N, C-alpha and C positions, 0 to 999 in steps of 0.2 A: 916385230922380230923378223929378221931377214929369213931365218930358217923356215918359219911358218909361211911366209910369202912364197918361198921356193917350193915347199910341199904342196901348197894350194895350187900353184901354177902347174905342178906335175899332175895333180889330181884332175885339173881342168883339161890339160892336154891329153891325158889318157882317156878321159870321158869322150872328148871329141874324136880322138883316133879310133876308139871302139866303134862308134857309129860310122865313121868313114870307111873302116875296114869291112863292115857289114855291107855298105853300099857297093864297094868294089867286089866283094864276094858275090853279090847278087847280079851285078851288071857287067862283069868281065865277059868278053866274047873272043872268038877267034881260035886259032890253032893252039894257043896256050891255055884254053879255058880249063881243062881238067886239072892241069898243074896249078895254075894260079887260084882257081876256085878253092882247092884244098889248102894252099899256102895262106891265102887270106883268112880262111877259117882258123887255121893254126895260130895265126897272128892275133886274131880277135879273141880267141880263147886265152891266149897268154896275157893279152892286155887286160882281160877281165880279172884274172888272178892277180896281176900286178896292181891294178887299180884298187882292189880290195885290200891288199897288203899295205899299200901306201896310205890309203885312207885310215885303216885301222892303226897303223903306226902313228899317224898324225893325231888321231884321237887319244892314243896312249900317252902322248907327250903334251896333252892339253890343248890341242888345236881343234879347229872346226872346219873340216874339209867341205868345199863347195859340193852341194848335192843336188843341184838342179841343172837342167840343160841350159837354161837362160844364164844362170850364174857361171857355168863352165865356159860358155861362149864369150862372156864378158872378160874372162881372165886368160883364156887359152891363146897361145900363139900358133897353134896348129889350126889350119883352116878346114872347113867342112868340104866334103865332096860335092861336086856339082851334078853328078849323074850323067855327065857328058864326056868324061875322060875316056881317052882311048886306052887300050891295054898298056901300052908303053907309058903313057902319062900316069896311069894308076901306079905302076911299079916305081916310076920316078918320084911320084908324090910320097909313097910309103918310104922310099929311101931317104928323101929329104926330111920327112917327119921323124924317122928314126935317128937321123943325124942331129936334129934339133933336140930330141930327147936325150941323146948322149951328152950334149952340151948342158942341158938342164941337170942331168944326173951328176955331171962333173962339178957343177956349181953347188949342188946340194951336198955332195961329199965334202967339199971345202967348208961350207958354212956349218955343217954338222960336226966336223972335226973341231972347228973353232969353238963350237958350243959344247964340246966334250960329250957328244952324243954318238957313240960308236955304233949303236943299233941302227940309227937312221943312215949313217955313212955306209954301213955294210949293206943295207937294203939297196941304196943307190948304186953301190959298186956292183952288186949282182945284176941289177937292171942294165947298167952300162955294159957289162961284159956280154950279156945276152944280145943286146942291141948291136954291139960291134960285130958279133958273128952274123947276125941277120944282114947288116949293111954289106959285109963282105960277099954274102951270097947274092944279094940284090944287085950289087955292082957286077958280079960275074954274069948274072942273067942279062943285064943291060950291056955287057961287054965293055965296061968302063975301066 
């Protein structure tokens, strides 16, 4: 089922993003350290909540979310951090990851509505809305 594939991909991407944001939180340096250290923490806290909501929704509709790092890495389209990113590269990577998740959420909304699953569509819409706000802020930080 396409909806289950989309949900599992979202679970995998959120899992990888959670770890990536932790890496950025720990390794950020420079004049933006205090600001970005807190922002990355805010983001990984939000990803934790979102991951749990998405996985529980997936279980509620009869799915089996990926629950191992190995499994998540096999499915995810978000790439791991390298621990070598500069501060600007970190922000740009998070921006790109959020844009990828917006596309994933949009696809999930569509397939969920086609499946007459408004609960999942609403969950994806909430995620998309939050990510769009974060993208706007990250673009402003990078002055794009």
